[in-house]
C-alpha positions in Angstrom: 65.3 25.4 103.7 62.0 27.3 103.4 59.3 27.4 100.8 58.4 30.8 99.4 55.5 31.9 97.3 55.1 35.2 95.2 52.7 37.6 96.9 53.5 41.2 95.8 55.0 43.4 93.1 57.6 46.1 93.6 58.2 48.7 90.9 61.2 51.0 90.2 61.2 53.9 87.8 64.4 54.7 86.0 65.6 57.4 83.7 67.9 56.8 80.8 69.7 59.7 79.1 70.9 59.3 75.5 74.1 61.4 75.2 74.1 62.0 71.4 70.4 62.8 70.9 69.9 64.5 74.2 66.7 62.6 74.8 65.7 61.2 78.1 63.6 58.0 78.4 61.7 57.1 81.6 60.7 53.4 82.1 59.5 51.3 85.0 60.8 47.8 86.0 58.7 45.4 88.1 60.0 42.8 90.5 58.2 40.0 92.3 58.4 39.8 96.1 58.2 36.4 97.8 57.2 35.4 101.3 57.6 32.2 103.2 54.5 30.0 103.4 55.6 27.9 106.4 54.7 30.2 109.3 57.8 32.4 109.2 58.0 36.0 108.1 60.9 35.7 105.7 60.7 37.7 102.5 62.9 38.3 99.5 62.7 40.1 96.2 63.5 38.3 93.0 66.3 39.9 91.0 64.6 39.2 87.7 63.0 42.4 86.3 59.8 42.4 84.3 59.1 45.2 81.7 55.3 45.2 82.5 53.1 44.9 85.5 51.1 42.2 83.7 54.2 39.9 83.4 55.0 40.2 87.1 51.3 39.8 88.0 51.2 36.5 86.1 54.0 35.2 88.3 52.1 36.2 91.5 48.8 34.7 90.2 50.6 31.5 89.3 51.8 31.2 92.9 54.6 28.6 92.1 56.5 27.9 95.3 60.3 28.3 95.4 62.6 26.7 97.9 65.3 29.0 99.4 67.9 28.6 102.1 67.7 31.1 104.9 70.7 32.0 107.1 69.5 33.6 110.4 71.7 35.9 112.6 71.7 36.2 116.4 70.4 39.7 116.2 67.2 38.6 114.4 68.3 39.5 110.8 68.5 37.0 108.1 69.9 36.4 104.6 68.0 34.5 101.9 70.4 32.5 99.7 69.8 30.4 96.6 73.2 28.7 96.4 74.4 25.4 97.9 76.6 27.2 100.5 76.8 26.2 104.1 76.7 28.9 106.8 80.5 28.6 107.1 80.9 28.9 103.3 78.7 32.0 103.3 80.6 33.7 106.1 83.9 32.9 104.5 82.8 34.3 101.2 81.4 37.5 102.9 84.7 38.0 104.8 86.8 37.6 101.6 84.6 39.8 99.5 84.2 42.6 102.1 87.9 42.3 103.0 88.9 42.8 99.4 86.7 45.9 99.1 88.1 47.3 102.3 91.7 46.5 101.2 91.0 48.3 97.8 89.7 51.3 99.7 92.8 51.4 101.8 95.1 51.1 98.8 93.1 53.9 97.1 93.6 56.0 100.2 97.4 55.3 100.1 97.5 56.3 96.4 95.7 59.6 97.1 98.0 60.3 100.1 101.2 59.2 98.3 102.5 62.7 97.5 101.9 63.8 101.1 103.5 60.6 102.6 106.5 60.9 100.2 107.1 64.6 101.0 106.7 64.3 104.7 108.2 60.8 105.4 110.3 59.4 102.5 112.0 62.4 101.0 115.7 62.9 102.0 114.8 66.4 103.4 111.7 65.2 105.2 111.0 67.3 108.2 111.5 66.2 111.8 108.0 65.4 113.2 107.8 67.3 116.4 104.6 67.3 118.5 103.5 70.6 116.9 104.1 69.3 113.4 102.1 66.1 114.1 99.2 68.3 115.0 99.6 70.3 111.8 100.1 67.2 109.6 97.0 65.2 110.5 94.5 67.5 108.8 95.0 66.1 105.3 94.7 62.4 106.3 91.5 63.2 108.2 89.9 65.0 105.3 90.9 62.2 102.8 89.6 59.5 105.2 86.4 61.4 105.5 86.0 61.5 101.7 86.6 57.7 101.4 84.2 56.9 104.2 81.5 59.1 102.8 82.0 57.6 99.4 81.4 54.1 100.8 78.1 55.3 102.2 77.0 57.0 99.0 77.9 53.9 96.9 76.1 51.7 99.4 79.2 49.7 100.3 78.8 50.1 104.0 78.8 46.3 104.5 82.5 46.3 103.7 83.3 47.9 107.0 81.6 45.0 108.7 84.5 42.8 107.5 87.0 44.9 109.5 85.0 46.2 112.4 82.2 43.7 112.8 84.2 41.1 114.8 85.2 43.6 117.4 81.7 45.1 118.0 78.6 43.7 119.8 76.3 42.0 117.3 73.4 44.5 118.0 75.7 47.5 117.5 77.2 45.9 114.3 73.7 45.4 112.9 72.7 49.1 113.5 76.0 50.3 112.0 76.2 48.1 109.0 73.0 46.2 108.2 70.1 48.5 109.3 68.4 51.0 107.1 70.2 53.7 109.0 73.6 52.3 108.0 74.2 54.5 104.9 73.2 57.8 106.6 75.4 56.9 109.6 78.5 56.1 107.4 77.9 59.2 105.2 77.6 61.4 108.4 80.8 59.8 109.8 82.6 60.7 106.6 81.4 64.2 106.6 82.3 64.5 110.3 85.9 63.3 109.6 86.2 65.7 106.7 84.9 68.6 108.8 87.2 67.6 111.7 90.2 67.7 109.3 89.2 71.2 108.0 88.8 72.4 111.6 92.1 70.9 112.6 93.8 72.5 109.7 92.4 75.9 110.6 93.4 75.5 114.2 97.0 74.3 113.8 97.8 75.2 110.2 98.8 72.7 107.5 102.2 71.0 107.2 103.0 73.3 104.3 102.5 76.3 106.6 104.9 74.8 109.0 107.5 74.3 106.2 107.1 78.0 105.2 107.6 79.1 108.8 
């Protein structure tokens, strides 16, 4: 447990569009940033949003300390938590949550690829998968996987990959890939790379539909 005191204010400007009137309203929300006052450099931002800078400033000037639980990680990162969870409870909750998101993404990928899978594997007249046809058929899954991976990065769900890949990677590499500020750009770039590889693969070997026509 660590004691935190408010010391700074963060602001975020948002735009709200009214569909029927066509008007757009711009407004700013303010959040209070806390730092530990016991010699550590832990910081966290309160989720509560204030409509004016004055409201948030009052909290900072009041300086009321707040006790929070901090989970530290071997790579130097940390998580500020305000529940009664133990480290084991927090890890279990993270694995279940991220695993559910990853499973949902996998199911979504299967739904998108269902027509392709049915036509090429489950139909009575499904073609025989020779080595050449395997090369021709992987373009579509590569492109769809690229779209899913890039979507995870765009929607800021990169942490979900940690549930699947994190246990198999060194902690420092896992931090860079999933927890660092560069995580989203890396995941988006990986998705774009997979999609581009699928397009190039399709151009090189032709699609499975081309093979059927031949």
